[in-house]
N, C-alpha and C positions, 0 to 999 in steps of 0.2 A: 504494500499500499504505500502510495506517496501522498504528501500533503502539500498544500499551496496556501501560503498566508499572503494576503493582498489587502490593499485599501483601495476602494473604488467609489465612484459617485453614481447614485441611482438617479435616472432621469425623471422628469415631471411625470411620466406615465408609470413610474415604478418599476421601470425596466433596467436590468443590470446585464451587461454582456460579459461573460467569462471566457477568456481565452486560455486554453491549456497548451502545455509544450507540444512542438510538432511531432515528437516521438509517439504521442497518444493518437495521432491521426488515424481515422479508420477503425478505431477500437470502440467497444462498448464499455462504459465506465459507470460505476455507482458513485453518486455524490452524496455528501452529508454537507449540509450548508448551515453554518452558525453564523449569525450576523448580530452586530451591535452598533449602534450610532456612535459616531466619533465626534467628540467635541474638541475643536482646536483651541490650543492656547499658545502663548508666546514660545513655550518650550516644546510644543508638539504641533508644529506647522504642517499644513497640507502639503502633499508632494507638488513639485513644480508642474506636472502635467494637469493638476486641477486647481492650482493657485491662479488668482485673477489680478490684474493690474487695478490699482485704485481708480475710482472715476476721475476723469480730467488729468490723469498723470501725463499723458503725452502731450496734450495741450499746454500744460504747465512747463514741461521740461524741453520740449522740441525747440532747438534754436536758442536755448537759454545760456549757452557758454558765453562768458564775457571777458575771458582772459586773452592771451595772445593766440593768434590763429594757429590751429593744430596743424602739424605737417608729419608726413610719414618719412622716416629716415630710410636711407637706401638699405636694401634687404641683403645685398651681396648675392653670391651665386649659391645655387642649391647643391648639396653635397651629392656625390655619385654613390649610389647604393648598389649592393649586390642583387641580382634578379632573384624573385621568389621562386621556389620550387626546386 
């Protein structure tokens, strides 16, 4: 038996999509689902994929840099690497 621990968001219709590892493809599985609502705190933030930007964030920050103009320094030549395989 394998177990999977994940945090996910249920949509407005109460639907949750569960993706299993590819090695389970085409197999019949038995699932036991235990769920508990998560309350986010400062020390227990939601994962990046479900976090949202605060309202107005981009309007307040886009073009807000007031220092010297930013410039990209020359990157030099890329190193020669051994081929894979």
